[in-house]
Each structure stands twice: as C-alpha cells, then as structure tokens.
N, CA and C atoms as an extended XYZ file, in Angstrom:
279
Properties=species:S:1:pos:R:3:atomname:S:1:resname:S:1:resid:I:1 pbc="F F F"
N       -22.874      -15.785        9.438 N   UNK     1
C       -22.092      -14.843        9.997 CA  UNK     1
C       -20.665      -15.272        9.656 C   UNK     1
N       -20.618      -16.719        9.515 N   UNK     2
C       -19.149      -17.384        9.418 CA  UNK     2
C       -18.667      -16.752        7.849 C   UNK     2
N       -19.414      -16.587        6.690 N   UNK     3
C       -19.192      -15.956        5.555 CA  UNK     3
C       -18.764      -14.733        5.720 C   UNK     3
N       -19.304      -13.695        6.652 N   UNK     4
C       -18.864      -12.697        7.020 CA  UNK     4
C       -17.721      -12.263        7.711 C   UNK     4
N       -17.167      -13.262        8.599 N   UNK     5
C       -15.874      -13.576        9.124 CA  UNK     5
C       -14.785      -13.917        7.895 C   UNK     5
N       -14.943      -14.605        7.261 N   UNK     6
C       -14.338      -14.837        6.228 CA  UNK     6
C       -14.020      -14.055        5.233 C   UNK     6
N       -14.967      -13.272        4.559 N   UNK     7
C       -14.622      -11.966        3.689 CA  UNK     7
C       -14.023      -11.074        4.553 C   UNK     7
N       -14.185      -10.859        5.544 N   UNK     8
C       -13.312       -9.908        6.462 CA  UNK     8
C       -11.992      -10.355        6.714 C   UNK     8
N       -11.718      -11.628        6.850 N   UNK     9
C       -10.284      -12.355        6.780 CA  UNK     9
C        -9.374      -12.003        5.627 C   UNK     9
N       -10.247      -12.284        4.327 N   UNK    10
C       -10.013      -12.009        3.060 CA  UNK    10
C        -9.732      -10.839        2.433 C   UNK    10
N       -10.325       -9.716        3.137 N   UNK    11
C       -10.094       -8.207        3.015 CA  UNK    11
C        -9.038       -7.877        3.756 C   UNK    11
N        -8.923       -8.027        5.021 N   UNK    12
C        -7.453       -7.741        5.325 CA  UNK    12
C        -6.035       -8.577        4.993 C   UNK    12
N        -6.294       -9.769        4.497 N   UNK    13
C        -5.155      -10.085        3.568 CA  UNK    13
C        -4.579       -9.313        2.702 C   UNK    13
N        -5.879       -8.981        1.866 N   UNK    14
C        -5.942       -8.033        0.412 CA  UNK    14
C        -5.314       -6.529        1.054 C   UNK    14
N        -5.601       -6.398        2.242 N   UNK    15
C        -4.955       -4.773        2.606 CA  UNK    15
C        -3.450       -5.357        3.039 C   UNK    15
N        -3.127       -6.015        3.598 N   UNK    16
C        -1.950       -6.642        3.847 CA  UNK    16
C        -1.378       -6.948        2.505 C   UNK    16
N        -1.515       -7.302        1.324 N   UNK    17
C        -0.630       -7.552       -0.117 CA  UNK    17
C        -0.736       -6.474       -0.414 C   UNK    17
N        -2.053       -5.424       -0.470 N   UNK    18
C        -1.892       -3.879       -1.086 CA  UNK    18
C        -0.445       -3.264       -0.633 C   UNK    18
N        -0.573       -3.027        1.256 N   UNK    19
C         0.246       -2.290        1.536 CA  UNK    19
C         1.618       -2.726        1.320 C   UNK    19
N         2.004       -4.191        1.508 N   UNK    20
C         3.422       -4.977        1.045 CA  UNK    20
C         3.668       -4.591       -0.242 C   UNK    20
N         3.110       -4.498       -1.394 N   UNK    21
C         3.156       -4.319       -2.633 CA  UNK    21
C         3.815       -2.639       -3.197 C   UNK    21
N         2.660       -1.938       -1.989 N   UNK    22
C         3.101       -0.310       -1.987 CA  UNK    22
C         4.455       -0.045       -1.432 C   UNK    22
N         4.458       -0.799       -0.451 N   UNK    23
C         5.655       -0.341        0.174 CA  UNK    23
C         7.185       -0.779       -0.242 C   UNK    23
N         6.414       -1.991       -1.514 N   UNK    24
C         7.485       -2.520       -2.602 CA  UNK    24
C         7.919       -1.375       -3.324 C   UNK    24
N         7.024       -0.816       -3.920 N   UNK    25
C         7.326       -0.041       -5.178 CA  UNK    25
C         7.836        1.293       -4.675 C   UNK    25
N         7.448        2.243       -3.800 N   UNK    26
C         7.963        3.149       -3.105 CA  UNK    26
C         8.795        3.361       -2.574 C   UNK    26
N         9.242        2.256       -1.661 N   UNK    27
C        10.228        2.165       -0.735 CA  UNK    27
C        11.473        0.944       -1.077 C   UNK    27
N        11.255        0.640       -2.260 N   UNK    28
C        12.021       -0.691       -2.523 CA  UNK    28
C        13.988       -0.424       -2.856 C   UNK    28
N        13.599        1.045       -2.746 N   UNK    29
C        14.937        1.589       -3.379 CA  UNK    29
C        15.913        1.831       -2.016 C   UNK    29
N        14.881        1.385       -1.073 N   UNK    30
C        15.774        1.908        0.745 CA  UNK    30
C        16.504        0.801        1.190 C   UNK    30
N        17.509        1.065        1.569 N   UNK    31
C        18.428        0.054        2.253 CA  UNK    31
C        17.296       -0.538        3.683 C   UNK    31
N        16.854       -1.372        4.176 N   UNK    32
C        16.122       -1.357        4.934 CA  UNK    32
C        15.321       -3.453        4.861 C   UNK    32
N        15.081       -3.474        6.110 N   UNK    33
C        14.626       -4.890        6.124 CA  UNK    33
C        13.555       -5.325        5.340 C   UNK    33
N        13.375       -6.434        4.600 N   UNK    34
C        12.349       -6.699        3.921 CA  UNK    34
C        10.898       -6.879        4.673 C   UNK    34
N         9.603       -6.470        4.068 N   UNK    35
C         8.208       -6.700        4.910 CA  UNK    35
C         8.003       -7.795        4.877 C   UNK    35
N         8.632       -8.973        4.716 N   UNK    36
C         8.010      -10.093        4.800 CA  UNK    36
C         8.416      -10.766        6.292 C   UNK    36
N         9.073      -10.145        6.886 N   UNK    37
C         9.802      -10.192        7.964 CA  UNK    37
C         8.544       -9.537        9.225 C   UNK    37
N         7.777       -8.542        8.832 N   UNK    38
C         6.584       -7.777        9.465 CA  UNK    38
C         5.866       -9.214        9.460 C   UNK    38
N         5.613       -9.533        8.368 N   UNK    39
C         4.478      -10.634        8.036 CA  UNK    39
C         4.590      -11.482        8.699 C   UNK    39
N         5.695      -12.352        8.743 N   UNK    40
C         6.321      -13.070       10.065 CA  UNK    40
C         5.505      -12.934       11.310 C   UNK    40
N         6.251      -11.610       11.717 N   UNK    41
C         6.241      -11.156       13.159 CA  UNK    41
C         4.587      -10.978       13.447 C   UNK    41
N         3.905      -10.596       12.352 N   UNK    42
C         2.340      -10.728       12.527 CA  UNK    42
C         1.255      -12.319       12.600 C   UNK    42
N         2.006      -12.498       11.910 N   UNK    43
C         1.277      -13.954       11.963 CA  UNK    43
C         1.594      -14.906       13.293 C   UNK    43
N         2.963      -14.527       13.593 N   UNK    44
C         3.554      -15.246       15.351 CA  UNK    44
C         2.225      -14.702       15.907 C   UNK    44
N         2.472      -13.086       16.257 N   UNK    45
C         1.439      -12.327       17.141 CA  UNK    45
C        -0.169      -13.306       17.095 C   UNK    45
N        -0.505      -13.571       15.580 N   UNK    46
C        -1.774      -13.984       15.653 CA  UNK    46
C        -2.099      -15.455       16.052 C   UNK    46
N        -0.978      -16.156       15.824 N   UNK    47
C        -1.041      -17.323       16.668 CA  UNK    47
C        -1.053      -17.702       18.118 C   UNK    47
N        -0.435      -16.615       18.597 N   UNK    48
C        -0.162      -16.153       19.914 CA  UNK    48
C        -1.652      -15.692       20.564 C   UNK    48
N        -2.355      -14.930       20.109 N   UNK    49
C        -3.808      -14.344       20.384 CA  UNK    49
C        -4.934      -15.445       20.135 C   UNK    49
N        -4.434      -16.524       19.028 N   UNK    50
C        -5.744      -16.877       18.230 CA  UNK    50
C        -7.297      -16.692       18.751 C   UNK    50
N        -7.127      -16.576       20.255 N   UNK    51
C        -8.644      -17.101       20.820 CA  UNK    51
C        -9.094      -15.767       20.622 C   UNK    51
N        -8.550      -14.409       20.184 N   UNK    52
C        -9.103      -13.544       19.837 CA  UNK    52
C       -10.139      -13.139       19.168 C   UNK    52
N       -10.314      -11.856       18.083 N   UNK    53
C       -10.648      -11.567       16.756 CA  UNK    53
C        -9.297      -10.968       16.467 C   UNK    53
N        -8.454      -10.012       17.235 N   UNK    54
C        -7.574       -9.700       16.847 CA  UNK    54
C        -6.426      -10.666       16.429 C   UNK    54
N        -6.085      -11.769       17.263 N   UNK    55
C        -5.335      -12.708       16.724 CA  UNK    55
C        -5.540      -13.405       15.024 C   UNK    55
N        -6.686      -13.462       14.808 N   UNK    56
C        -7.018      -13.738       13.405 CA  UNK    56
C        -6.987      -12.664       12.425 C   UNK    56
N        -7.095      -11.406       12.955 N   UNK    57
C        -7.054      -10.147       12.264 CA  UNK    57
C        -5.446       -9.824       11.687 C   UNK    57
N        -4.879      -10.372       12.876 N   UNK    58
C        -3.300      -10.186       12.752 CA  UNK    58
C        -2.680      -11.306       11.786 C   UNK    58
N        -3.478      -12.342       11.914 N   UNK    59
C        -2.908      -13.761       11.150 CA  UNK    59
C        -3.266      -13.145        9.802 C   UNK    59
N        -3.973      -12.356        8.999 N   UNK    60
C        -4.717      -12.260        7.973 CA  UNK    60
C        -3.569      -11.296        7.299 C   UNK    60
N        -3.548      -10.456        8.236 N   UNK    61
C        -2.991       -9.234        7.726 CA  UNK    61
C        -1.225       -9.667        7.452 C   UNK    61
N        -0.955      -10.298        8.375 N   UNK    62
C         0.380      -10.936        8.337 CA  UNK    62
C         0.412      -11.753        7.049 C   UNK    62
N        -0.208      -12.763        6.534 N   UNK    63
C        -0.217      -13.705        5.530 CA  UNK    63
C        -0.307      -12.932        4.181 C   UNK    63
N        -1.131      -11.883        4.148 N   UNK    64
C        -0.918      -11.001        2.801 CA  UNK    64
C         0.689      -10.413        2.898 C   UNK    64
N         0.516       -9.736        3.983 N   UNK    65
C         2.372       -9.306        3.697 CA  UNK    65
C         3.335      -10.266        3.607 C   UNK    65
N         3.449      -11.265        4.003 N   UNK    66
C         4.166      -12.564        3.694 CA  UNK    66
C         3.858      -12.816        1.941 C   UNK    66
N         2.890      -12.532        1.754 N   UNK    67
C         2.620      -13.211        0.330 CA  UNK    67
C         3.171      -12.089       -0.451 C   UNK    67
N         2.889      -10.761       -0.600 N   UNK    68
C         3.325       -9.790       -1.510 CA  UNK    68
C         4.880       -9.703       -1.402 C   UNK    68
N         5.884      -10.274       -0.450 N   UNK    69
C         7.258      -10.564       -0.562 CA  UNK    69
C         7.475      -11.712       -0.674 C   UNK    69
N         6.986      -12.733       -1.281 N   UNK    70
C         7.067      -13.917       -1.103 CA  UNK    70
C         8.105      -14.574       -1.688 C   UNK    70
N         9.015      -13.809       -2.648 N   UNK    71
C        10.079      -14.204       -3.475 CA  UNK    71
C        11.127      -13.942       -2.731 C   UNK    71
N        11.190      -12.762       -1.718 N   UNK    72
C        12.362      -12.473       -1.133 CA  UNK    72
C        12.165      -13.427       -0.083 C   UNK    72
N        11.550      -13.398        0.402 N   UNK    73
C        11.062      -14.749        1.738 CA  UNK    73
C        11.951      -16.017        1.114 C   UNK    73
N        11.730      -16.933        0.131 N   UNK    74
C        11.900      -17.873       -0.359 CA  UNK    74
C        13.360      -17.696       -0.301 C   UNK    74
N        13.857      -16.634       -0.898 N   UNK    75
C        15.384      -16.043       -1.288 CA  UNK    75
C        15.995      -16.045        0.105 C   UNK    75
N        15.656      -15.947        1.438 N   UNK    76
C        15.960      -15.519        2.846 CA  UNK    76
C        16.345      -14.478        2.620 C   UNK    76
N        16.131      -13.425        1.820 N   UNK    77
C        16.362      -11.753        2.085 CA  UNK    77
C        16.230      -11.347        3.062 C   UNK    77
N        16.901      -10.785        3.872 N   UNK    78
C        16.581      -10.180        5.503 CA  UNK    78
C        16.751       -8.351        5.182 C   UNK    78
N        17.815       -8.389        4.684 N   UNK    79
C        17.785       -6.820        4.640 CA  UNK    79
C        18.648       -6.335        3.377 C   UNK    79
N        18.143       -5.299        2.792 N   UNK    80
C        18.830       -4.404        1.804 CA  UNK    80
C        17.902       -4.009        0.676 C   UNK    80
N        18.420       -3.516       -0.606 N   UNK    81
C        17.747       -3.225       -1.389 CA  UNK    81
C        16.967       -3.981       -2.271 C   UNK    81
N        15.763       -3.848       -2.579 N   UNK    82
C        15.154       -4.506       -3.885 CA  UNK    82
C        15.521       -4.084       -5.106 C   UNK    82
N        15.937       -4.968       -5.730 N   UNK    83
C        16.465       -4.603       -7.479 CA  UNK    83
C        15.027       -5.340       -8.173 C   UNK    83
N        14.334       -3.973       -8.422 N   UNK    84
C        13.050       -3.721       -8.943 CA  UNK    84
C        13.495       -3.412      -10.680 C   UNK    84
N        12.794       -3.964      -11.355 N   UNK    85
C        13.047       -3.877      -12.870 CA  UNK    85
C        11.887       -3.518      -13.571 C   UNK    85
N        10.886       -4.021      -12.707 N   UNK    86
C         9.745       -3.268      -13.558 CA  UNK    86
C         8.347       -3.115      -12.277 C   UNK    86
N         8.109       -2.123      -11.880 N   UNK    87
C         7.224       -1.969      -10.945 CA  UNK    87
C         5.792       -2.207      -11.229 C   UNK    87
N         5.231       -3.465      -10.410 N   UNK    88
C         3.897       -3.852      -10.955 CA  UNK    88
C         3.170       -3.864       -9.381 C   UNK    88
N         2.318       -3.804       -9.165 N   UNK    89
C         1.527       -4.054       -8.206 CA  UNK    89
C         0.778       -5.564       -8.498 C   UNK    89
N         0.654       -5.656       -9.077 N   UNK    90
C        -0.165       -7.596       -9.358 CA  UNK    90
C         1.024       -8.557       -9.738 C   UNK    90
N         1.789       -8.939       -8.282 N   UNK    91
C         2.999       -9.534       -8.842 CA  UNK    91
C         3.673       -9.310       -7.424 C   UNK    91
N         4.553      -10.581       -7.155 N   UNK    92
C         4.935      -11.135       -6.273 CA  UNK    92
C         6.536      -11.004       -6.017 C   UNK    92
N         6.777       -9.857       -5.435 N   UNK    93
C         8.622      -10.108       -5.604 CA  UNK    93
C         9.027      -10.271       -3.870 C   UNK    93
C-alpha cells in the first residue's frame, strides 16, 4: 500500500514537472508570473492540508512545478518573459 502511494506521489510530481515544462515552452514568451510561484502556493496548501490525501497530492504536484522552473526560482524572477535560447523538455529553466 505504501509503495502504491509513493508511486502516485512521484507520478503527480512528474505531471507537475511536465505541465511546467510545456507551459515554459509554449507560454514562455508571455509577460506573466513565473510558474514556480504556483508551485510554492500548491506546496503551502499541501502543507496546510497534510492530514488528507489531497494535501500530499497538492504537495507532490507543487514540487514538480517548482522543479520545472527551479532556475527562475533561484534567481527570484517573479514576473516577465522567459528568455528561451533552446526549447527543451528535459531541463530546468
């Protein structure tokens, strides 16, 4: 049972990462908030609701979003256009 939960959490983190990467590739030219912010918000809601399954689901999905935009998070870029030199799915921008 615990193995199944871990697999679900990893899959949700990967879905969050995938959505973050796709939004970076497709919408990176838009002047908008960076998606790591949404990841932080989801992580906070996950921590607040940690007693339910939804809390862990939000936490996992938020971690995936945060990892997909880790470079902008570390540079503390909140709003603006992403300067995409090379559009790639497997990477951290």
